[in-house]
C-alpha positions as CSV (number, residue, x, y, z in Angstrom):
1,X,8.8,-13.2,-11.3
2,X,8.4,-10.9,-8.3
3,X,7.2,-11.8,-4.8
4,X,5.6,-9.2,-2.7
5,X,5.1,-9.6,1.0
6,X,3.0,-7.1,3.0
7,X,3.2,-6.7,6.7
8,X,2.3,-4.2,9.5
9,X,-1.5,-4.6,9.6
10,X,-3.4,-5.1,12.8
11,X,-6.1,-3.7,15.1
12,X,-5.9,0.0,16.0
13,X,-8.2,2.5,17.6
14,X,-9.7,5.4,15.6
15,X,-7.2,8.2,15.4
16,X,-4.3,5.8,15.7
17,X,-1.5,5.0,13.2
18,X,-0.1,2.0,11.4
19,X,2.8,1.6,9.0
20,X,2.4,-1.1,6.3
21,X,5.4,-2.5,4.5
22,X,5.6,-4.2,1.1
23,X,8.9,-6.1,0.6
24,X,9.8,-7.1,-2.9
25,X,11.9,-10.1,-3.7
26,X,14.2,-8.1,-6.0
27,X,15.0,-4.5,-6.9
28,X,12.0,-3.3,-8.9
29,X,10.9,0.0,-7.4
30,X,13.3,1.9,-9.6
31,X,11.4,0.6,-12.6
32,X,7.9,-0.4,-11.7
33,X,5.0,1.7,-10.5
34,X,4.0,0.7,-7.0
35,X,0.5,1.0,-5.7
36,X,-1.4,0.2,-2.5
37,X,-5.0,-1.0,-2.9
38,X,-7.6,-2.0,-0.3
39,X,-10.7,-4.0,-0.2
40,X,-13.3,-3.9,2.5
41,X,-15.9,-6.7,2.8
42,X,-18.6,-6.3,0.2
43,X,-16.7,-3.6,-1.6
44,X,-14.6,-3.6,-4.8
45,X,-10.8,-3.2,-4.5
46,X,-9.9,0.5,-4.6
47,X,-6.7,2.4,-5.2
48,X,-5.3,4.0,-2.1
49,X,-2.0,5.4,-3.2
50,X,0.7,5.1,-5.9
51,X,4.3,6.0,-6.6
52,X,6.1,6.1,-9.9
53,X,9.7,5.0,-10.5
54,X,10.5,8.7,-10.4
55,X,9.0,9.2,-7.0
56,X,5.8,11.0,-7.9
57,X,3.0,10.1,-5.6
58,X,-0.8,10.2,-5.8
59,X,-3.5,9.5,-3.3
60,X,-7.2,8.7,-3.1
61,X,-9.1,11.7,-1.9
62,X,-10.3,9.7,1.1
63,X,-6.7,9.3,2.4
64,X,-5.0,12.6,1.4
65,X,-3.3,14.3,4.2
66,X,-3.5,11.1,6.4
67,X,-1.5,8.5,4.4
68,X,2.0,8.8,3.1
69,X,3.6,6.4,0.6
70,X,7.3,6.1,0.5
71,X,9.9,3.6,-0.6
72,X,13.5,2.5,0.2
73,X,15.0,1.2,-3.0
74,X,18.0,-0.2,-1.2
75,X,15.8,-2.4,0.9
76,X,13.3,-3.2,-1.9
77,X,10.6,-2.1,0.4
78,X,7.7,0.4,0.1
79,X,5.8,1.8,3.0
80,X,2.3,3.2,3.7
81,X,2.3,5.3,6.8
82,X,-1.4,5.6,7.9
83,X,-2.3,8.3,10.4
84,X,-5.6,9.5,11.9
85,X,-7.1,6.2,11.0
86,X,-10.9,5.9,10.7
87,X,-13.2,2.9,10.9
88,X,-13.9,3.3,7.2
89,X,-10.2,2.5,6.6
90,X,-10.8,-1.0,7.7
91,X,-9.9,-3.4,4.9
92,X,-7.4,-5.8,3.5
93,X,-4.5,-3.8,2.1
94,X,-2.6,-5.1,-0.9
95,X,0.5,-3.9,-2.6
96,X,0.9,-4.1,-6.4
97,X,3.7,-3.4,-8.8
98,X,3.2,-2.9,-12.5
99,X,5.7,-2.6,-15.3
100,X,5.1,0.9,-16.8
101,X,5.5,-0.2,-20.4
102,X,4.6,-3.9,-20.6
103,X,1.8,-3.6,-18.2
104,X,2.1,-6.9,-16.3
105,X,1.8,-6.7,-12.6
106,X,2.2,-8.6,-9.3
107,X,0.2,-8.7,-6.1
108,X,1.0,-9.3,-2.5
109,X,-1.2,-11.6,-0.3
110,X,-2.7,-8.7,1.6
111,X,-2.6,-7.5,5.2
112,X,-5.7,-6.9,7.4
113,X,-6.2,-3.4,8.9
114,X,-9.0,-3.0,11.4
115,X,-9.8,0.3,12.9
116,X,-12.2,-0.1,15.8
117,X,-12.6,1.0,19.4
């Protein structure tokens, strides 16, 4: 079992920055694929960014060049640095980890990000 706890959300003005954290209860990032998703009211949950155990990253087109996903294996924590935030980035952000072979996954509880003036 893995527990994931997101933090770092909040209210920010357009153009501002936030850094989200996803802390895992044990050392998993060296094995699992880690992804950030978001869900805005009335919308489906969408993939924002992902990182493999080998460190390869991918991003949704809507956040490329603005968001950066990283992780610190020693701290069992992954980060999503979000710059140049736009109102359309407003959503609840969730972290997810998935075993690359067996396929099971775990979700955090989500953290709210609101971009508004």
